[in-house]
All heavy atoms as a GROMACS GRO file, in nm:
protein
  564
    1MET      N    1   1.792  25.287  38.710
    1MET     CA    2   1.741  25.396  38.627
    1MET      C    3   1.850  25.434  38.521
    1MET      O    4   1.967  25.450  38.561
    1MET     CB    5   1.707  25.518  38.715
    1MET     CG    6   1.644  25.625  38.638
    1MET     SD    7   1.572  25.764  38.733
    1MET     CE    8   1.580  25.726  38.903
    2ASP      N    9   1.810  25.444  38.399
    2ASP     CA   10   1.908  25.477  38.296
    2ASP      C   11   1.937  25.625  38.292
    2ASP      O   12   1.864  25.710  38.348
    2ASP     CB   13   1.871  25.419  38.160
    2ASP     CG   14   1.751  25.485  38.098
    2ASP    OD1   15   1.709  25.593  38.146
    2ASP    OD2   16   1.701  25.434  37.997
    3ASP      N   17   2.039  25.660  38.220
    3ASP     CA   18   2.084  25.805  38.207
    3ASP      C   19   1.982  25.892  38.147
    3ASP      O   20   1.969  26.008  38.186
    3ASP     CB   21   2.214  25.810  38.126
    3ASP     CG   22   2.332  25.753  38.201
    3ASP    OD1   23   2.324  25.735  38.324
    3ASP    OD2   24   2.434  25.722  38.137
    4THR      N   25   1.904  25.843  38.051
    4THR     CA   26   1.803  25.925  37.984
    4THR      C   27   1.693  25.966  38.082
    4THR      O   28   1.653  26.080  38.090
    4THR     CB   29   1.742  25.850  37.868
    4THR    OG1   30   1.842  25.810  37.778
    4THR    CG2   31   1.635  25.937  37.795
    5VAL      N   32   1.652  25.873  38.166
    5VAL     CA   33   1.543  25.900  38.265
    5VAL      C   34   1.600  25.996  38.368
    5VAL      O   35   1.538  26.092  38.405
    5VAL     CB   36   1.497  25.766  38.330
    5VAL    CG1   37   1.403  25.802  38.451
    5VAL    CG2   38   1.426  25.682  38.231
    6THR      N   39   1.727  25.978  38.412
    6THR     CA   40   1.789  26.069  38.510
    6THR      C   41   1.798  26.209  38.455
    6THR      O   42   1.763  26.305  38.521
    6THR     CB   43   1.927  26.016  38.548
    6THR    OG1   44   1.918  25.886  38.599
    6THR    CG2   45   1.993  26.106  38.649
    7PHE      N   46   1.841  26.218  38.324
    7PHE     CA   47   1.851  26.351  38.263
    7PHE      C   48   1.712  26.421  38.253
    7PHE      O   49   1.698  26.534  38.289
    7PHE     CB   50   1.916  26.338  38.126
    7PHE     CG   51   1.924  26.470  38.053
    7PHE    CD1   52   2.024  26.564  38.085
    7PHE    CD2   53   1.836  26.500  37.950
    7PHE    CE1   54   2.029  26.683  38.018
    7PHE    CE2   55   1.845  26.617  37.882
    7PHE     CZ   56   1.941  26.709  37.915
    8CYS      N   57   1.615  26.343  38.210
    8CYS     CA   58   1.479  26.400  38.190
    8CYS      C   59   1.420  26.442  38.326
    8CYS      O   60   1.359  26.548  38.337
    8CYS     CB   61   1.388  26.301  38.124
    8CYS     SG   62   1.428  26.274  37.953
    9ASN      N   63   1.447  26.365  38.429
    9ASN     CA   64   1.402  26.403  38.566
    9ASN      C   65   1.471  26.533  38.609
    9ASN      O   66   1.401  26.620  38.670
    9ASN     CB   67   1.425  26.295  38.667
    9ASN     CG   68   1.332  26.176  38.644
    9ASN    OD1   69   1.229  26.189  38.584
    9ASN    ND2   70   1.372  26.060  38.694
   10ALA      N   71   1.597  26.544  38.586
   10ALA     CA   72   1.668  26.668  38.624
   10ALA      C   73   1.614  26.790  38.548
   10ALA      O   74   1.592  26.894  38.606
   10ALA     CB   75   1.818  26.655  38.592
   11VAL      N   76   1.587  26.774  38.416
   11VAL     CA   77   1.532  26.888  38.336
   11VAL      C   78   1.401  26.922  38.384
   11VAL      O   79   1.372  27.048  38.405
   11VAL     CB   80   1.529  26.849  38.189
   11VAL    CG1   81   1.450  26.955  38.107
   11VAL    CG2   82   1.667  26.832  38.128
   12SER      N   83   1.314  26.832  38.419
   12SER     CA   84   1.176  26.867  38.464
   12SER      C   85   1.183  26.933  38.603
   12SER      O   86   1.096  27.014  38.634
   12SER     CB   87   1.087  26.740  38.465
   12SER     OG   88   1.131  26.645  38.556
   13ARG      N   89   1.278  26.892  38.687
   13ARG     CA   90   1.292  26.952  38.822
   13ARG      C   91   1.341  27.096  38.820
   13ARG      O   92   1.287  27.186  38.887
   13ARG     CB   93   1.378  26.871  38.911
   13ARG     CG   94   1.309  26.754  38.977
   13ARG     CD   95   1.391  26.697  39.091
   13ARG     NE   96   1.535  26.690  39.063
   13ARG     CZ   97   1.595  26.590  39.009
   13ARG    NH1   98   1.529  26.483  38.968
   13ARG    NH2   99   1.725  26.587  38.988
   14ILE      N  100   1.451  27.120  38.751
   14ILE     CA  101   1.516  27.248  38.762
   14ILE      C  102   1.507  27.338  38.635
   14ILE      O  103   1.551  27.453  38.640
   14ILE     CB  104   1.664  27.236  38.807
   14ILE    CG1  105   1.748  27.167  38.705
   14ILE    CG2  106   1.670  27.166  38.938
   14ILE    CD1  107   1.895  27.163  38.733
   15GLY      N  108   1.462  27.280  38.524
   15GLY     CA  109   1.458  27.355  38.399
   15GLY      C  110   1.581  27.352  38.324
   15GLY      O  111   1.696  27.336  38.376
   16VAL      N  112   1.570  27.368  38.194
   16VAL     CA  113   1.683  27.358  38.101
   16VAL      C  114   1.788  27.468  38.133
   16VAL      O  115   1.909  27.435  38.132
   16VAL     CB  116   1.633  27.370  37.955
   16VAL    CG1  117   1.752  27.381  37.854
   16VAL    CG2  118   1.541  27.256  37.922
   17GLN      N  119   1.752  27.594  38.150
   17GLN     CA  120   1.847  27.701  38.167
   17GLN      C  121   1.933  27.674  38.296
   17GLN      O  122   2.056  27.685  38.291
   17GLN     CB  123   1.777  27.835  38.176
   17GLN     CG  124   1.875  27.952  38.180
   17GLN     CD  125   1.966  27.961  38.058
   17GLN    OE1  126   1.919  27.930  37.941
   17GLN    NE2  127   2.090  27.994  38.071
   18ARG      N  128   1.868  27.642  38.405
   18ARG     CA  129   1.943  27.613  38.527
   18ARG      C  130   2.030  27.495  38.514
   18ARG      O  131   2.141  27.484  38.570
   18ARG     CB  132   1.843  27.597  38.646
   18ARG     CG  133   1.788  27.736  38.687
   18ARG     CD  134   1.707  27.734  38.814
   18ARG     NE  135   1.782  27.679  38.926
   18ARG     CZ  136   1.727  27.609  39.024
   18ARG    NH1  137   1.593  27.602  39.029
   18ARG    NH2  138   1.798  27.567  39.123
   19LEU      N  139   1.988  27.390  38.442
   19LEU     CA  140   2.067  27.270  38.418
   19LEU      C  141   2.191  27.306  38.339
   19LEU      O  142   2.300  27.260  38.372
   19LEU     CB  143   1.982  27.163  38.349
   19LEU     CG  144   2.055  27.032  38.329
   19LEU    CD1  145   2.085  26.963  38.459
   19LEU    CD2  146   1.969  26.940  38.238
   20LEU      N  147   2.177  27.382  38.233
   20LEU     CA  148   2.293  27.426  38.156
   20LEU      C  149   2.389  27.513  38.240
   20LEU      O  150   2.511  27.498  38.228
   20LEU     CB  151   2.251  27.506  38.032
   20LEU     CG  152   2.179  27.427  37.921
   20LEU    CD1  153   2.128  27.520  37.809
   20LEU    CD2  154   2.278  27.320  37.862
   21GLU      N  155   2.336  27.596  38.323
   21GLU     CA  156   2.422  27.679  38.405
   21GLU      C  157   2.500  27.592  38.505
   21GLU      O  158   2.619  27.609  38.528
   21GLU     CB  159   2.337  27.784  38.484
   21GLU     CG  160   2.288  27.893  38.394
   21GLU     CD  161   2.180  27.980  38.462
   21GLU    OE1  162   2.152  27.952  38.581
   21GLU    OE2  163   2.131  28.069  38.394
   22ALA      N  164   2.430  27.490  38.561
   22ALA     CA  165   2.498  27.401  38.654
   22ALA      C  166   2.607  27.318  38.580
   22ALA      O  167   2.716  27.303  38.637
   22ALA     CB  168   2.395  27.304  38.716
   23HIS      N  169   2.577  27.272  38.461
   23HIS     CA  170   2.679  27.198  38.386
   23HIS      C  171   2.796  27.288  38.346
   23HIS      O  172   2.908  27.251  38.355
   23HIS     CB  173   2.615  27.137  38.260
   23HIS     CG  174   2.717  27.080  38.168
   23HIS    ND1  175   2.793  26.968  38.198
   23HIS    CD2  176   2.764  27.119  38.044
   23HIS    CE1  177   2.873  26.938  38.102
   23HIS    NE2  178   2.858  27.034  38.008
   24GLY      N  179   2.764  27.409  38.306
   24GLY     CA  180   2.867  27.505  38.265
   24GLY      C  181   2.968  27.541  38.372
   24GLY      O  182   3.083  27.559  38.347
   25SER      N  183   2.923  27.535  38.498
   25SER     CA  184   3.017  27.567  38.603
   25SER      C  185   3.118  27.456  38.629
   25SER      O  186   3.219  27.472  38.688
   25SER     CB  187   2.938  27.589  38.737
   25SER     OG  188   2.877  27.473  38.777
   26ASN      N  189   3.090  27.338  38.568
   26ASN     CA  190   3.187  27.227  38.580
   26ASN      C  191   3.276  27.216  38.458
   26ASN      O  192   3.362  27.132  38.452
   26ASN     CB  193   3.114  27.098  38.599
   26ASN     CG  194   3.055  27.090  38.740
   26ASN    OD1  195   3.114  27.128  38.836
   26ASN    ND2  196   2.931  27.044  38.749
   27VAL      N  197   3.256  27.298  38.358
   27VAL     CA  198   3.338  27.299  38.239
   27VAL      C  199   3.458  27.394  38.265
   27VAL      O  200   3.441  27.505  38.322
   27VAL     CB  201   3.258  27.353  38.118
   27VAL    CG1  202   3.346  27.372  37.993
   27VAL    CG2  203   3.139  27.258  38.089
   28PRO      N  204   3.578  27.358  38.232
   28PRO     CA  205   3.694  27.441  38.265
   28PRO      C  206   3.686  27.592  38.220
   28PRO      O  207   3.729  27.675  38.289
   28PRO     CB  208   3.811  27.374  38.196
   28PRO     CG  209   3.774  27.229  38.201
   28PRO     CD  210   3.628  27.232  38.176
   29VAL      N  211   3.622  27.616  38.108
   29VAL     CA  212   3.603  27.757  38.064
   29VAL      C  213   3.492  27.825  38.140
   29VAL      O  214   3.468  27.939  38.124
   29VAL     CB  215   3.584  27.774  37.915
   29VAL    CG1  216   3.705  27.725  37.836
   29VAL    CG2  217   3.461  27.704  37.867
   30GLY      N  218   3.415  27.752  38.222
   30GLY     CA  219   3.312  27.807  38.308
   30GLY      C  220   3.174  27.827  38.246
   30GLY      O  221   3.091  27.895  38.308
   31ARG      N  222   3.150  27.774  38.130
   31ARG     CA  223   3.024  27.786  38.068
   31ARG      C  224   3.004  27.680  37.959
   31ARG      O  225   3.098  27.612  37.927
   31ARG     CB  226   3.009  27.924  38.002
   31ARG     CG  227   3.115  27.952  37.894
   31ARG     CD  228   3.103  28.088  37.830
   31ARG     NE  229   3.211  28.104  37.735
   31ARG     CZ  230   3.214  28.055  37.614
   31ARG    NH1  231   3.118  27.977  37.575
   31ARG    NH2  232   3.317  28.075  37.532
   32THR      N  233   2.878  27.667  37.910
   32THR     CA  234   2.859  27.579  37.794
   32THR      C  235   2.882  27.654  37.669
   32THR      O  236   2.900  27.776  37.667
   32THR     CB  237   2.716  27.525  37.797
   32THR    OG1  238   2.624  27.636  37.799
   32THR    CG2  239   2.684  27.438  37.920
   33SER      N  240   2.897  27.580  37.558
   33SER     CA  241   2.921  27.644  37.426
   33SER      C  242   2.794  27.707  37.374
   33SER      O  243   2.686  27.676  37.420
   33SER     CB  244   2.977  27.542  37.333
   33SER     OG  245   2.880  27.446  37.300
   34ASP      N  246   2.812  27.783  37.270
   34ASP     CA  247   2.697  27.837  37.199
   34ASP      C  248   2.706  27.788  37.049
   34ASP      O  249   2.808  27.731  37.013
   34ASP     CB  250   2.686  27.989  37.206
   34ASP     CG  251   2.795  28.063  37.145
   34ASP    OD1  252   2.859  28.012  37.044
   34ASP    OD2  253   2.827  28.172  37.188
   35GLN      N  254   2.600  27.806  36.976
   35GLN     CA  255   2.593  27.755  36.841
   35GLN      C  256   2.705  27.813  36.751
   35GLN      O  257   2.756  27.741  36.664
   35GLN     CB  258   2.459  27.785  36.780
   35GLN     CG  259   2.343  27.711  36.849
   35GLN     CD  260   2.212  27.757  36.801
   35GLN    OE1  261   2.197  27.856  36.728
   35GLN    NE2  262   2.105  27.686  36.841
   36MET      N  263   2.740  27.936  36.772
   36MET     CA  264   2.843  27.999  36.692
   36MET      C  265   2.977  27.934  36.709
   36MET      O  266   3.056  27.922  36.612
   36MET     CB  267   2.851  28.150  36.718
   36MET     CG  268   2.736  28.229  36.664
   36MET     SD  269   2.711  28.218  36.486
   36MET     CE  270   2.864  28.291  36.427
   37GLU      N  271   3.010  27.894  36.831
   37GLU     CA  272   3.140  27.830  36.854
   37GLU      C  273   3.149  27.696  36.781
   37GLU      O  274   3.252  27.665  36.722
   37GLU     CB  275   3.159  27.809  37.005
   37GLU     CG  276   3.186  27.936  37.075
   37GLU     CD  277   3.181  27.929  37.227
   37GLU    OE1  278   3.093  27.859  37.280
   37GLU    OE2  279   3.266  27.989  37.289
   38LEU      N  280   3.040  27.622  36.780
   38LEU     CA  281   3.035  27.496  36.705
   38LEU      C  282   3.041  27.525  36.558
   38LEU      O  283   3.116  27.464  36.479
   38LEU     CB  284   2.910  27.416  36.740
   38LEU     CG  285   2.895  27.379  36.886
   38LEU    CD1  286   2.763  27.312  36.910
   38LEU    CD2  287   3.013  27.292  36.936
   39GLY      N  288   2.959  27.620  36.508
   39GLY     CA  289   2.957  27.653  36.366
   39GLY      C  290   3.089  27.713  36.316
   39GLY      O  291   3.131  27.680  36.206
   40ASN      N  292   3.156  27.794  36.398
   40ASN     CA  293   3.287  27.845  36.360
   40ASN      C  294   3.390  27.733  36.339
   40ASN      O  295   3.471  27.744  36.245
   40ASN     CB  296   3.338  27.944  36.458
   40ASN     CG  297   3.263  28.073  36.459
   40ASN    OD1  298   3.197  28.108  36.358
   40ASN    ND2  299   3.268  28.150  36.569
   41THR      N  300   3.384  27.633  36.414
   41THR     CA  301   3.477  27.523  36.405
   41THR      C  302   3.447  27.444  36.276
   41THR      O  303   3.540  27.410  36.201
   41THR     CB  304   3.469  27.430  36.525
   41THR    OG1  305   3.496  27.502  36.642
   41THR    CG2  306   3.571  27.313  36.515
   42VAL      N  307   3.323  27.424  36.248
   42VAL     CA  308   3.281  27.352  36.126
   42VAL      C  309   3.323  27.433  36.005
   42VAL      O  310   3.378  27.383  35.907
   42VAL     CB  311   3.130  27.323  36.124
   42VAL    CG1  312   3.084  27.271  35.984
   42VAL    CG2  313   3.094  27.220  36.231
   43ALA      N  314   3.300  27.567  36.010
   43ALA     CA  315   3.336  27.654  35.902
   43ALA      C  316   3.487  27.656  35.874
   43ALA      O  317   3.531  27.648  35.761
   43ALA     CB  318   3.288  27.799  35.927
   44PHE      N  319   3.562  27.660  35.984
   44PHE     CA  320   3.708  27.654  35.969
   44PHE      C  321   3.754  27.524  35.904
   44PHE      O  322   3.837  27.521  35.809
   44PHE     CB  323   3.776  27.670  36.100
   44PHE     CG  324   3.925  27.643  36.100
   44PHE    CD1  325   4.014  27.731  36.036
   44PHE    CD2  326   3.973  27.524  36.153
   44PHE    CE1  327   4.148  27.696  36.030
   44PHE    CE2  328   4.110  27.498  36.145
   44PHE     CZ  329   4.198  27.583  36.087
   45LEU      N  330   3.700  27.413  35.955
   45LEU     CA  331   3.742  27.281  35.904
   45LEU      C  332   3.698  27.257  35.762
   45LEU      O  333   3.756  27.182  35.684
   45LEU     CB  334   3.694  27.167  35.993
   45LEU     CG  335   3.754  27.161  36.132
   45LEU    CD1  336   3.690  27.059  36.221
   45LEU    CD2  337   3.909  27.134  36.119
   46SER      N  338   3.597  27.334  35.716
   46SER     CA  339   3.543  27.324  35.576
   46SER      C  340   3.615  27.419  35.482
   46SER      O  341   3.596  27.418  35.366
   46SER     CB  342   3.397  27.353  35.580
   46SER     OG  343   3.330  27.264  35.661
   47SER      N  344   3.700  27.505  35.538
   47SER     CA  345   3.764  27.611  35.455
   47SER      C  346   3.899  27.569  35.410
   47SER      O  347   3.962  27.477  35.461
   47SER     CB  348   3.776  27.737  35.539
   47SER     OG  349   3.882  27.728  35.634
   48PRO      N  350   3.950  27.645  35.313
   48PRO     CA  351   4.092  27.616  35.267
   48PRO      C  352   4.196  27.640  35.379
   48PRO      O  353   4.310  27.582  35.365
   48PRO     CB  354   4.111  27.722  35.156
   48PRO     CG  355   3.976  27.756  35.112
   48PRO     CD  356   3.892  27.748  35.231
   49CYS      N  357   4.165  27.711  35.482
   49CYS     CA  358   4.258  27.738  35.592
   49CYS      C  359   4.297  27.604  35.667
   49CYS      O  360   4.397  27.600  35.730
   49CYS     CB  361   4.200  27.833  35.694
   49CYS     SG  362   4.169  27.998  35.629
   50SER      N  363   4.213  27.504  35.650
   50SER     CA  364   4.242  27.379  35.722
   50SER      C  365   4.284  27.269  35.628
   50SER      O  366   4.279  27.149  35.667
   50SER     CB  367   4.118  27.335  35.801
   50SER     OG  368   4.018  27.295  35.709
   51GLU      N  369   4.330  27.304  35.510
   51GLU     CA  370   4.357  27.200  35.408
   51GLU      C  371   4.469  27.101  35.448
   51GLU      O  372   4.482  26.991  35.396
   51GLU     CB  373   4.384  27.257  35.272
   51GLU     CG  374   4.510  27.340  35.266
   51GLU     CD  375   4.523  27.412  35.127
   51GLU    OE1  376   4.422  27.433  35.059
   51GLU    OE2  377   4.637  27.448  35.094
   52PHE      N  378   4.556  27.136  35.541
   52PHE     CA  379   4.660  27.052  35.582
   52PHE      C  380   4.628  26.969  35.707
   52PHE      O  381   4.696  26.880  35.752
   52PHE     CB  382   4.792  27.137  35.612
   52PHE     CG  383   4.913  27.051  35.600
   52PHE    CD1  384   4.958  27.008  35.474
   52PHE    CD2  385   4.994  27.023  35.711
   52PHE    CE1  386   5.078  26.931  35.466
   52PHE    CE2  387   5.106  26.949  35.706
   52PHE     CZ  388   5.153  26.900  35.581
   53ILE      N  389   4.507  26.986  35.764
   53ILE     CA  390   4.461  26.912  35.876
   53ILE      C  391   4.397  26.789  35.817
   53ILE      O  392   4.303  26.795  35.731
   53ILE     CB  393   4.361  26.994  35.957
   53ILE    CG1  394   4.429  27.115  36.015
   53ILE    CG2  395   4.292  26.906  36.067
   53ILE    CD1  396   4.331  27.210  36.089
   54ASP      N  397   4.430  26.668  35.873
   54ASP     CA  398   4.379  26.544  35.816
   54ASP      C  399   4.380  26.440  35.928
   54ASP      O  400   4.468  26.422  36.002
   54ASP     CB  401   4.478  26.498  35.705
   54ASP     CG  402   4.420  26.378  35.635
   54ASP    OD1  403   4.300  26.348  35.646
   54ASP    OD2  404   4.499  26.314  35.560
   55GLY      N  405   4.265  26.375  35.939
   55GLY     CA  406   4.251  26.260  36.027
   55GLY      C  407   4.260  26.292  36.175
   55GLY      O  408   4.330  26.211  36.248
   56VAL      N  409   4.200  26.395  36.221
   56VAL     CA  410   4.206  26.429  36.362
   56VAL      C  411   4.065  26.463  36.412
   56VAL      O  412   3.981  26.517  36.337
   56VAL     CB  413   4.303  26.546  36.385
   56VAL    CG1  414   4.252  26.675  36.318
   56VAL    CG2  415   4.325  26.572  36.533
   57ALA      N  416   4.041  26.428  36.535
   57ALA     CA  417   3.912  26.466  36.597
   57ALA      C  418   3.941  26.598  36.672
   57ALA      O  419   4.035  26.610  36.745
   57ALA     CB  420   3.867  26.361  36.695
   58VAL      N  421   3.851  26.691  36.651
   58VAL     CA  422   3.870  26.823  36.718
   58VAL      C  423   3.758  26.834  36.830
   58VAL      O  424   3.643  26.851  36.800
   58VAL     CB  425   3.851  26.939  36.618
   58VAL    CG1  426   3.865  27.072  36.688
   58VAL    CG2  427   3.954  26.927  36.510
   59PRO      N  428   3.803  26.821  36.954
   59PRO     CA  429   3.702  26.830  37.063
   59PRO      C  430   3.658  26.974  37.081
   59PRO      O  431   3.738  27.066  37.080
   59PRO     CB  432   3.780  26.780  37.189
   59PRO     CG  433   3.921  26.800  37.156
   59PRO     CD  434   3.935  26.791  37.005
   60ILE      N  435   3.530  26.995  37.092
   60ILE     CA  436   3.478  27.126  37.110
   60ILE      C  437   3.399  27.115  37.245
   60ILE      O  438   3.280  27.103  37.250
   60ILE     CB  439   3.376  27.173  37.000
   60ILE    CG1  440   3.444  27.150  36.865
   60ILE    CG2  441   3.332  27.316  37.021
   60ILE    CD1  442   3.345  27.164  36.748
   61ASP      N  443   3.480  27.112  37.352
   61ASP     CA  444   3.420  27.071  37.485
   61ASP      C  445   3.462  27.167  37.600
   61ASP      O  446   3.447  27.135  37.718
   61ASP     CB  447   3.459  26.928  37.517
   61ASP     CG  448   3.612  26.912  37.532
   61ASP    OD1  449   3.688  27.004  37.524
   61ASP    OD2  450   3.646  26.792  37.559
   62GLY      N  451   3.517  27.275  37.560
   62GLY     CA  452   3.556  27.376  37.670
   62GLY      C  453   3.666  27.326  37.764
   62GLY      O  454   3.678  27.380  37.873
   63GLY      N  455   3.744  27.227  37.720
   63GLY     CA  456   3.847  27.179  37.804
   63GLY      C  457   3.814  27.058  37.886
   63GLY      O  458   3.898  27.008  37.961
   64VAL      N  459   3.691  27.008  37.878
   64VAL     CA  460   3.649  26.893  37.959
   64VAL      C  461   3.738  26.770  37.930
   64VAL      O  462   3.773  26.699  38.020
   64VAL     CB  463   3.501  26.861  37.933
   64VAL    CG1  464   3.460  26.726  37.998
   64VAL    CG2  465   3.415  26.970  37.980
   65GLY      N  466   3.775  26.751  37.807
   65GLY     CA  467   3.857  26.632  37.770
   65GLY      C  468   4.005  26.650  37.811
   65GLY      O  469   4.081  26.556  37.796
   66SER      N  470   4.048  26.767  37.848
   66SER     CA  471   4.186  26.786  37.888
   66SER      C  472   4.214  26.738  38.028
   66SER      O  473   4.123  26.748  38.115
   66SER     CB  474   4.228  26.934  37.878
   66SER     OG  475   4.212  26.975  37.745
   67SER      N  476   4.329  26.692  38.059
   67SER     CA  477   4.356  26.641  38.191
   67SER      C  478   4.416  26.751  38.283
   67SER      O  479   4.466  26.852  38.235
   67SER     CB  480   4.452  26.527  38.187
   67SER     OG  481   4.572  26.564  38.127
   68ASN      N  482   4.405  26.731  38.413
   68ASN     CA  483   4.464  26.819  38.511
   68ASN      C  484   4.412  26.965  38.503
   68ASN      O  485   4.487  27.058  38.526
   68ASN     CB  486   4.617  26.818  38.500
   68ASN     CG  487   4.675  26.684  38.522
   68ASN    OD1  488   4.625  26.609  38.611
   68ASN    ND2  489   4.773  26.644  38.448
   69LEU      N  490   4.287  26.979  38.473
   69LEU     CA  491   4.228  27.109  38.472
   69LEU      C  492   4.126  27.131  38.585
   69LEU      O  493   4.070  27.030  38.633
   69LEU     CB  494   4.158  27.136  38.334
   69LEU     CG  495   4.247  27.143  38.213
   69LEU    CD1  496   4.164  27.159  38.090
   69LEU    CD2  497   4.345  27.261  38.230
   70ARG      N  498   4.103  27.252  38.618
   70ARG     CA  499   4.002  27.285  38.714
   70ARG      C  500   3.895  27.365  38.641
   70ARG      O  501   3.926  27.445  38.557
   70ARG     CB  502   4.059  27.356  38.830
   70ARG     CG  503   4.157  27.269  38.913
   70ARG     CD  504   4.173  27.324  39.052
   70ARG     NE  505   4.249  27.224  39.130
   70ARG     CZ  506   4.189  27.127  39.206
   70ARG    NH1  507   4.061  27.118  39.210
   70ARG    NH2  508   4.268  27.046  39.272
   71SER      N  509   3.777  27.353  38.689
   71SER     CA  510   3.669  27.433  38.632
   71SER      C  511   3.676  27.572  38.685
   71SER      O  512   3.751  27.608  38.773
   71SER     CB  513   3.531  27.371  38.668
   71SER     OG  514   3.508  27.374  38.803
   72ALA      N  515   3.591  27.661  38.631
   72ALA     CA  516   3.591  27.802  38.672
   72ALA      C  517   3.556  27.815  38.818
   72ALA      O  518   3.602  27.913  38.880
   72ALA     CB  519   3.491  27.879  38.581
   73ASN      N  520   3.483  27.723  38.875
   73ASN     CA  521   3.448  27.732  39.014
   73ASN      C  522   3.553  27.667  39.102
   73ASN      O  523   3.535  27.654  39.225
   73ASN     CB  524   3.308  27.679  39.046
   73ASN     CG  525   3.295  27.528  39.016
   73ASN    OD1  526   3.396  27.464  38.989
   73ASN    ND2  527   3.175  27.481  39.021
   74GLY      N  528   3.664  27.615  39.047
   74GLY     CA  529   3.774  27.556  39.123
   74GLY      C  530   3.763  27.406  39.145
   74GLY      O  531   3.856  27.352  39.205
   75ASN      N  532   3.654  27.347  39.103
   75ASN     CA  533   3.642  27.202  39.119
   75ASN      C  534   3.734  27.130  39.022
   75ASN      O  535   3.754  27.171  38.910
   75ASN     CB  536   3.497  27.155  39.091
   75ASN     CG  537   3.401  27.207  39.196
   75ASN    OD1  538   3.437  27.234  39.309
   75ASN    ND2  539   3.274  27.220  39.152
   76ALA      N  540   3.789  27.021  39.066
   76ALA     CA  541   3.876  26.938  38.978
   76ALA      C  542   3.782  26.880  38.869
   76ALA      O  543   3.670  26.837  38.898
   76ALA     CB  544   3.947  26.828  39.055
   77VAL      N  545   3.832  26.873  38.749
   77VAL     CA  546   3.755  26.813  38.637
   77VAL      C  547   3.803  26.671  38.619
   77VAL      O  548   3.921  26.650  38.597
   77VAL     CB  549   3.774  26.900  38.509
   77VAL    CG1  550   3.708  26.833  38.392
   77VAL    CG2  551   3.726  27.036  38.529
   78SER      N  552   3.714  26.580  38.634
   78SER     CA  553   3.754  26.439  38.613
   78SER      C  554   3.735  26.408  38.462
   78SER      O  555   3.639  26.452  38.400
   78SER     CB  556   3.664  26.348  38.698
   78SER     OG  557   3.526  26.361  38.668
   79VAL      N  558   3.831  26.337  38.415
   79VAL     CA  559   3.827  26.296  38.268
   79VAL      C  560   3.800  26.149  38.259
   79VAL      O  561   3.844  26.069  38.333
   79VAL     CB  562   3.967  26.330  38.207
   79VAL    CG1  563   3.963  26.297  38.058
   79VAL    CG2  564   3.997  26.477  38.225
   0.00000   0.00000   0.00000
């Protein structure tokens, strides 16, 4: 079974809100992002404040990509 089917089955079983809450508990900051957090990053990178930033990827992942972190519920985060 591919990942898309697995994801769709999970959504249909427990619902989108519960799925996001379950995922958020595994993110080091303890929740999923909201649209404003993503938008604020885009706005900053589009502004003169970031004119010296060049050629870098900015992860907006609540710390998931960082190593040696634990989620808000104490589980080790695998990278």
